[in-house]
C-alpha positions as CSV (number, residue, x, y, z in Angstrom):
1,M,27.1,-4.7,4.8
2,S,26.6,-6.1,8.3
3,A,25.1,-9.5,8.9
4,K,22.9,-10.8,11.7
5,P,21.9,-14.3,12.7
6,N,19.6,-16.0,10.3
7,S,16.0,-15.1,11.2
8,I,14.3,-17.5,8.9
9,A,14.4,-21.2,9.7
10,S,15.1,-23.9,7.1
11,R,16.6,-21.4,4.6
12,D,17.8,-24.4,2.5
13,V,14.1,-25.2,1.8
14,A,12.4,-23.6,-1.2
15,Y,9.4,-21.6,0.0
16,C,7.9,-21.1,-3.4
17,L,8.7,-21.6,-7.1
18,H,10.8,-18.6,-8.1
19,P,10.3,-17.4,-11.7
20,Y,13.3,-16.8,-13.9
21,T,15.7,-18.7,-11.6
22,N,17.1,-22.2,-11.8
23,A,15.0,-23.7,-9.0
24,R,17.4,-26.7,-8.6
25,A,20.5,-24.5,-8.4
26,H,18.9,-22.3,-5.8
27,E,17.4,-25.0,-3.5
28,K,20.4,-24.9,-1.1
29,K,21.0,-21.2,-1.0
30,G,17.3,-20.1,-0.7
31,P,15.9,-16.8,-1.7
32,L,17.0,-13.3,-0.8
33,V,14.3,-12.3,1.7
34,I,13.5,-8.6,1.6
35,T,11.9,-7.2,4.8
36,H,11.5,-3.5,4.3
37,G,12.5,-0.5,2.1
38,K,13.3,3.2,2.3
39,G,13.6,5.4,-0.7
40,V,15.6,3.6,-3.4
41,E,17.0,1.0,-0.9
42,V,15.6,-2.3,0.3
43,F,16.8,-4.4,3.3
44,D,17.0,-8.1,3.8
45,D,16.4,-10.3,6.8
46,Q,20.2,-10.3,7.5
47,G,20.4,-6.6,7.9
48,N,22.0,-5.9,4.5
49,S,21.0,-2.9,2.4
50,Y,20.8,-2.7,-1.4
51,I,20.2,0.0,-3.9
52,E,17.3,-1.4,-5.9
53,A,18.4,-0.4,-9.4
54,M,15.6,-2.4,-11.0
55,A,12.8,-0.6,-9.1
56,G,11.6,-4.1,-8.1
57,L,10.4,-5.3,-11.5
58,W,10.8,-2.1,-13.6
59,S,8.0,-0.7,-11.5
60,T,8.4,0.8,-8.1
61,S,8.8,4.3,-9.5
62,L,8.4,6.2,-6.2
63,G,10.7,4.0,-4.2
64,F,9.8,1.8,-1.2
65,S,8.6,4.3,1.4
66,E,6.1,6.7,-0.1
67,E,3.8,7.5,2.8
68,R,1.2,9.3,0.7
69,L,0.4,6.1,-1.1
70,V,0.0,4.3,2.2
71,Q,-2.4,7.1,3.4
72,A,-4.3,7.0,0.1
73,A,-4.9,3.2,0.5
74,N,-5.8,3.6,4.1
75,K,-8.3,6.3,3.5
76,Q,-10.0,4.4,0.6
77,M,-10.1,1.2,2.7
78,K,-12.1,3.1,5.3
79,E,-14.5,4.7,2.8
80,L,-15.1,1.9,0.3
81,P,-12.8,-1.1,0.5
82,F,-14.3,-2.8,-2.6
83,Y,-16.7,-2.3,-5.4
84,H,-16.9,-3.5,-9.0
85,N,-17.4,-2.0,-12.4
86,F,-20.1,-4.4,-13.7
87,G,-23.7,-3.8,-14.6
88,H,-23.4,0.0,-15.1
89,K,-21.8,0.5,-11.6
90,S,-18.5,2.0,-10.6
91,S,-16.7,3.9,-7.9
92,I,-15.4,7.4,-7.7
93,P,-11.7,6.4,-7.7
94,A,-12.1,4.3,-10.9
95,I,-14.0,7.1,-12.7
96,E,-11.5,9.8,-11.7
97,L,-8.5,7.5,-12.7
98,S,-10.1,6.9,-16.1
99,E,-10.5,10.6,-16.7
100,K,-6.9,11.3,-15.5
101,L,-5.4,8.6,-17.8
102,L,-7.3,9.8,-20.8
103,A,-6.1,13.4,-20.2
104,M,-2.5,12.1,-20.2
105,T,-2.4,10.0,-23.3
106,P,0.0,11.1,-26.2
107,V,-2.8,10.6,-28.7
108,P,-6.6,10.9,-28.2
109,M,-8.1,7.9,-26.5
110,S,-11.8,7.3,-25.7
111,K,-12.3,4.7,-23.0
112,V,-10.4,2.9,-20.3
113,I,-10.8,-0.7,-19.1
114,F,-9.0,-1.8,-16.0
115,A,-7.2,-5.1,-15.1
116,N,-4.8,-6.2,-12.4
117,S,-1.5,-6.7,-14.2
118,G,0.3,-6.0,-17.4
119,S,-0.3,-9.6,-18.5
120,E,-4.1,-9.2,-17.9
121,A,-4.1,-5.9,-19.7
122,N,-2.5,-7.3,-22.8
123,D,-4.7,-10.3,-22.7
124,T,-7.6,-7.9,-22.6
125,V,-6.1,-6.1,-25.6
126,I,-6.2,-9.3,-27.6
127,K,-9.8,-10.0,-26.8
128,L,-10.8,-6.4,-27.7
129,V,-9.0,-6.5,-31.0
130,W,-10.7,-9.8,-32.0
131,Y,-14.1,-8.5,-30.8
132,Y,-13.7,-5.3,-32.7
133,N,-12.8,-7.1,-36.0
134,N,-15.8,-9.4,-35.6
135,A,-18.0,-6.3,-35.0
136,V,-16.9,-4.6,-38.2
137,G,-17.2,-7.6,-40.4
138,R,-13.6,-8.7,-40.6
139,P,-13.7,-12.2,-38.9
140,A,-10.5,-13.4,-40.7
141,K,-8.5,-10.4,-39.5
142,K,-7.3,-12.0,-36.2
143,K,-3.5,-12.5,-36.3
144,I,-1.3,-10.5,-34.0
145,I,2.3,-9.7,-34.8
146,S,4.8,-9.0,-32.1
147,R,8.6,-9.1,-32.2
148,T,11.3,-11.6,-31.3
149,K,12.6,-10.7,-27.8
150,G,9.4,-8.6,-27.1
151,Y,7.7,-9.1,-23.7
152,H,4.0,-8.8,-23.2
153,G,3.1,-11.0,-20.3
154,V,2.7,-14.6,-19.2
155,T,-1.0,-15.6,-19.6
156,V,-1.6,-18.1,-22.4
157,A,-2.4,-15.4,-24.9
158,S,-0.1,-12.6,-23.7
159,A,2.8,-15.1,-23.4
160,S,2.1,-16.1,-27.0
161,M,2.8,-12.5,-28.0
162,T,6.0,-12.5,-25.9
163,G,8.9,-13.4,-28.1
164,L,11.2,-15.0,-25.6
165,P,11.9,-18.8,-25.7
166,T,11.8,-19.3,-21.9
167,N,8.2,-18.1,-21.9
168,H,7.3,-20.7,-24.5
169,A,9.3,-23.7,-23.7
170,D,7.2,-26.7,-22.6
171,F,4.1,-24.5,-22.1
172,D,2.9,-25.4,-25.6
173,L,3.2,-21.8,-26.7
174,P,2.7,-19.8,-28.8
175,I,-0.9,-20.7,-29.7
176,A,-2.4,-20.0,-33.1
177,N,-2.7,-16.5,-34.6
178,F,0.4,-15.1,-33.0
179,L,3.5,-14.2,-35.1
180,H,6.9,-12.8,-34.4
181,T,8.8,-10.4,-36.7
182,S,12.4,-9.3,-36.5
183,C,14.0,-7.9,-33.4
184,P,15.1,-4.3,-33.9
185,H,18.5,-4.5,-32.2
186,Y,20.8,-2.7,-34.5
187,W,24.0,-3.5,-32.7
188,R,23.3,-7.2,-32.6
189,F,21.5,-7.8,-35.9
190,G,22.7,-5.0,-38.2
191,Q,24.6,-6.3,-41.2
192,E,28.1,-5.2,-42.1
193,G,28.0,-1.8,-43.7
194,E,24.4,-1.3,-42.9
195,S,23.5,2.1,-41.5
196,E,21.0,2.4,-38.6
197,E,18.4,3.9,-41.0
198,D,19.0,1.1,-43.5
199,F,18.5,-1.4,-40.7
200,A,15.2,0.2,-39.8
201,T,14.2,0.0,-43.4
202,R,14.9,-3.7,-43.4
203,M,12.9,-4.2,-40.2
204,A,9.9,-2.5,-41.8
205,S,10.4,-4.6,-45.0
206,D,10.5,-7.8,-42.9
207,L,7.2,-6.8,-41.3
208,E,5.6,-6.0,-44.6
209,E,6.8,-9.3,-46.1
210,M,5.2,-11.2,-43.2
211,I,1.9,-9.3,-43.6
212,L,1.9,-10.1,-47.3
213,K,2.8,-13.7,-46.8
214,E,0.0,-14.2,-44.2
215,G,-2.5,-12.1,-46.1
216,P,-3.3,-8.5,-45.1
217,D,-6.9,-9.5,-44.5
218,T,-5.7,-11.8,-41.7
219,I,-3.4,-9.4,-39.8
220,A,-5.3,-7.6,-37.0
221,A,-2.6,-5.8,-34.9
222,F,1.0,-5.2,-34.2
223,I,2.1,-4.9,-30.5
224,A,5.3,-3.5,-29.3
225,E,7.1,-1.9,-26.4
226,P,8.5,1.6,-27.2
227,V,11.7,0.2,-25.6
228,M,11.9,-3.6,-25.3
229,G,12.4,-4.4,-21.6
230,A,12.8,-8.0,-20.6
231,G,14.2,-8.8,-24.0
232,G,17.4,-6.8,-23.1
233,V,16.5,-3.1,-23.0
234,I,16.5,-2.7,-26.7
235,V,16.1,0.9,-28.0
236,P,14.6,1.2,-31.5
237,P,17.0,2.4,-34.2
238,A,16.6,5.8,-35.8
239,T,13.6,6.1,-38.1
240,Y,12.3,2.7,-37.0
241,W,8.9,3.8,-35.8
242,D,8.2,6.1,-38.8
243,K,8.8,3.2,-41.1
244,I,6.9,0.6,-39.1
245,Q,3.9,2.8,-38.8
246,T,3.8,3.5,-42.5
247,V,3.5,-0.3,-43.1
248,L,0.8,-0.7,-40.5
249,K,-1.2,2.2,-42.0
250,K,-0.9,0.7,-45.5
251,Y,-2.5,-2.6,-44.4
252,D,-4.9,-1.2,-41.8
253,V,-3.2,-2.9,-38.9
254,I,-4.0,-1.7,-35.3
255,L,-0.9,-0.5,-33.4
256,I,-0.8,-1.5,-29.7
257,A,1.7,0.3,-27.5
258,D,2.7,-1.8,-24.6
259,E,3.7,0.9,-22.1
260,V,3.8,-1.4,-19.1
261,I,7.5,-0.6,-18.5
262,C,7.9,2.7,-20.5
263,G,4.8,4.5,-19.3
264,F,4.9,7.2,-16.7
265,G,8.3,8.8,-17.1
266,R,10.6,5.9,-17.7
267,T,12.0,7.3,-20.9
268,G,11.9,10.9,-19.8
269,N,8.4,11.6,-21.2
270,T,5.0,10.7,-19.9
271,F,4.8,7.8,-22.3
272,G,7.5,6.0,-24.4
273,S,5.2,6.5,-27.4
274,E,6.0,10.3,-27.1
275,T,9.7,9.6,-27.0
276,F,9.7,7.6,-30.3
277,G,6.8,9.2,-32.2
278,M,4.4,6.3,-31.9
279,K,0.7,7.0,-32.5
280,P,-1.0,3.9,-31.1
281,D,-4.7,2.9,-31.4
282,I,-4.4,1.1,-28.0
283,I,-2.2,1.6,-25.0
284,S,-1.7,-0.8,-22.1
285,V,-0.2,0.4,-18.8
286,A,0.6,-1.2,-15.4
287,K,3.6,-1.2,-13.1
288,A,4.3,2.5,-12.5
289,L,0.6,3.3,-12.7
290,S,0.5,2.7,-8.9
291,S,4.3,2.6,-8.3
292,S,3.4,-1.1,-7.9
293,Y,2.2,-0.5,-4.4
294,L,-1.0,-2.2,-5.3
295,P,-1.8,-4.3,-8.5
296,I,-3.6,-2.4,-11.2
297,S,-3.4,-2.1,-15.0
298,A,-5.3,-0.3,-17.7
299,V,-6.1,-0.5,-21.4
300,M,-6.9,2.7,-23.3
301,I,-8.6,2.5,-26.7
302,S,-9.3,4.9,-29.5
303,D,-12.8,6.1,-30.2
304,Q,-13.0,4.2,-33.5
305,L,-12.3,0.9,-31.7
306,Y,-14.7,1.9,-28.9
307,Q,-17.6,2.6,-31.3
308,G,-17.2,-0.8,-33.0
309,I,-17.0,-2.6,-29.6
310,A,-20.1,-0.6,-28.3
311,D,-22.2,-1.4,-31.3
312,N,-21.3,-5.1,-31.1
313,S,-22.1,-5.1,-27.3
314,A,-25.5,-3.6,-28.1
315,K,-26.1,-6.5,-30.5
316,N,-24.9,-9.1,-28.0
317,G,-26.6,-7.5,-25.1
318,V,-23.4,-7.2,-23.0
319,L,-19.6,-6.8,-23.3
320,G,-18.8,-10.2,-21.8
321,H,-15.4,-9.3,-20.3
322,G,-14.2,-8.0,-17.0
323,F,-12.5,-9.0,-13.8
324,T,-13.8,-8.9,-10.2
325,Y,-11.0,-6.5,-9.2
326,S,-11.0,-4.4,-12.4
327,G,-10.7,-0.8,-11.2
328,H,-10.6,-1.9,-7.5
329,P,-11.3,1.4,-5.6
330,V,-8.3,1.0,-3.3
331,C,-5.9,0.3,-6.1
332,A,-7.4,3.1,-8.2
333,A,-7.1,5.6,-5.3
334,V,-3.4,4.6,-4.9
335,A,-2.9,5.0,-8.7
336,L,-4.5,8.5,-8.6
337,E,-2.2,9.6,-5.8
338,T,0.8,8.2,-7.7
339,L,-0.1,10.3,-10.7
340,K,-0.6,13.4,-8.5
341,I,2.9,12.9,-7.0
342,Y,4.4,12.6,-10.5
343,E,3.0,15.9,-11.4
344,E,3.6,17.8,-8.2
345,R,7.3,16.7,-8.1
346,D,7.8,17.0,-11.9
347,L,9.3,13.5,-11.8
348,F,9.2,12.9,-15.5
349,A,11.5,15.9,-16.1
350,H,13.6,14.7,-13.2
351,A,13.8,11.2,-14.8
352,A,15.1,12.8,-18.0
353,E,17.8,14.8,-16.1
354,V,19.1,12.1,-13.9
355,G,18.5,9.5,-16.6
356,Q,21.1,11.3,-18.7
357,H,23.5,11.1,-15.8
358,L,22.9,7.3,-15.7
359,Q,23.4,7.0,-19.5
360,D,26.6,9.0,-19.4
361,G,27.9,7.1,-16.4
362,L,27.2,3.7,-18.0
363,A,28.8,4.8,-21.3
364,Q,32.1,5.0,-19.5
365,F,32.1,1.2,-19.4
366,K,32.2,0.9,-23.2
367,D,35.9,0.3,-23.1
368,H,35.8,-2.4,-20.5
369,P,37.1,-5.7,-21.8
370,L,33.8,-7.5,-21.1
371,V,31.4,-4.8,-22.4
372,G,30.0,-5.1,-26.0
373,E,27.3,-2.4,-25.9
374,V,25.8,0.1,-23.5
375,R,22.3,1.2,-24.5
376,G,19.3,3.0,-23.0
377,V,17.2,6.1,-22.8
378,G,16.0,8.0,-19.7
379,L,16.1,5.8,-16.6
380,I,16.3,2.5,-18.4
381,A,19.5,1.0,-19.7
382,A,21.5,-2.2,-20.3
383,V,25.1,-3.2,-20.5
384,E,25.7,-6.3,-22.7
385,I,28.6,-8.6,-21.7
386,V,30.4,-10.4,-24.5
387,Q,33.4,-12.7,-24.8
388,D,34.8,-10.9,-27.8
389,K,34.1,-7.2,-28.4
390,V,35.1,-7.1,-32.1
391,S,33.0,-10.1,-33.3
392,K,30.3,-9.5,-30.6
393,T,30.6,-13.1,-29.7
394,S,28.6,-14.0,-26.5
395,F,29.9,-16.3,-23.8
396,D,28.8,-19.9,-24.0
397,P,26.4,-20.7,-22.4
398,V,24.7,-17.3,-22.5
399,G,23.8,-16.1,-19.0
400,K,26.5,-17.8,-17.1
401,V,28.7,-14.7,-16.9
402,G,25.7,-12.4,-16.5
403,S,24.5,-14.5,-13.6
404,Y,27.9,-14.3,-11.9
405,L,28.0,-10.6,-12.4
406,N,24.5,-10.2,-11.0
407,E,25.6,-12.1,-7.8
408,R,28.7,-10.0,-7.4
409,A,26.6,-6.8,-7.7
410,T,24.3,-8.1,-5.0
411,E,27.3,-8.6,-2.7
412,E,28.2,-5.0,-3.4
413,G,24.8,-3.8,-2.3
414,L,23.3,-3.4,-5.7
415,I,20.3,-5.1,-7.2
416,I,20.3,-5.2,-11.0
417,R,19.1,-8.0,-13.3
418,N,20.8,-10.1,-15.9
419,M,18.7,-11.1,-18.9
420,G,21.2,-13.6,-20.3
421,D,24.3,-11.5,-20.5
422,S,22.5,-8.2,-20.8
423,I,22.5,-6.4,-17.5
424,A,19.5,-4.1,-16.9
425,F,19.2,-0.9,-14.9
426,C,15.8,0.6,-14.2
427,P,15.9,2.5,-10.9
428,P,13.0,4.3,-9.2
429,L,12.2,7.7,-10.7
430,I,13.1,9.4,-7.4
431,I,16.7,8.4,-7.6
432,T,19.2,11.2,-7.2
433,Q,22.5,11.8,-9.1
434,N,24.5,10.9,-5.9
435,E,22.6,7.6,-5.7
436,I,23.3,7.0,-9.4
437,D,27.0,7.5,-8.7
438,L,26.7,4.8,-6.0
439,V,25.1,2.5,-8.5
440,L,27.9,3.1,-11.0
441,T,30.6,2.6,-8.3
442,R,29.1,-0.7,-7.1
443,F,28.5,-1.9,-10.7
444,S,32.1,-1.1,-11.6
445,S,33.4,-3.2,-8.7
446,A,31.2,-6.1,-9.6
447,L,32.2,-5.9,-13.3
448,D,35.9,-5.9,-12.4
449,K,35.4,-8.9,-10.1
450,T,33.6,-10.7,-12.9
451,Y,36.4,-9.9,-15.3
452,E,39.0,-11.5,-13.0
453,W,36.8,-14.5,-12.6
454,V,36.3,-14.9,-16.3
455,K,40.1,-14.8,-16.8
456,S,40.7,-17.3,-14.0
457,Q,38.3,-19.7,-15.7
458,G,40.1,-19.5,-19.0
459,M,37.0,-18.1,-20.7
460,L,38.8,-15.3,-22.6
């Protein structure tokens, strides 16, 4: 990678508060400033190029230079740069996008409500669930169960569903009515001699015990990602969703599929729910809905939920929820064009094909001295770094080695993400097998450099 003179003055000054970084530690070094992109690559202000193997934030599915999305935004800006969806008004892009989304869902859905981010979508989900249960005469049925290590956003309510300590610490979260059941990570939490199916049975039993302890008449919904993303790319064990859904049905608990990361081809199917046999009552989407070129998210609800909500709104005179930018016509137009590109280029099938190449390539690192587990499906994966492979003991503190590996990968021209010591991969859907080979080569070099550093520090 070539360098050029620093084009940004005062690089040692923090320009903004950077999420998920140690702000104090990064004050002197400053941020990596990305100036432009092409395909699966991005370029910084020093002239260095990187394969963006995280698709930005799990989201830039069409890469960083899709001209059709630029044109779609430009065309809509000229025709109707803004309109809202309040007071029985809408715009053509919002209507067409709603119809398109409903035609794509893995189970029948009735209506769509738009928001601007995954966090807002999941916040909206909470309000709709509460509103529905009030409408049908179940005012006590309000608690929402998610899972330890699950990620559902960072608003006050959606962060309460998130099951990661960093999203709770010193924010006074979670608030009331949010519970967290067991994390379905078989490799990490399976007991000695316990099969994957037995582990899934135990996870379902844990959920049922929580429902019974709290009282079934108080449990409104269960929210889950088909594959847990920010919690470490955790793929559910065999039979997990069959057993979980049996419990939910038994106690009349709404299933919410958080498809913010998994939706639109990430697991090799249109939705992650299809990959794992989920039959949700509510689906939330964002990120790849517009390839993240513009902010937009959506919530899709079943007809049963819609009818209850509609009846209650008739009683109240209005559904008192919505955002100024819900279904923004420019964002909706870009999302529509994104969905058209997916279909025309058969990108979900492509993701399944090249995704297998990624999974096979990463699996070759299983014998590396630092690697405890390689896991994933489609074009999403993780490599977990451990101090001891046999006992699965993590390095102390967790994240120190992962952060070092992440920095070495950046030096190699590869952007990945360490979540503690789990290293995530989630490249754009347009990535080719040759580009995946480059990802694997660069990661291999960074991993070997990390191993040498760990040995030099006496950490093994």
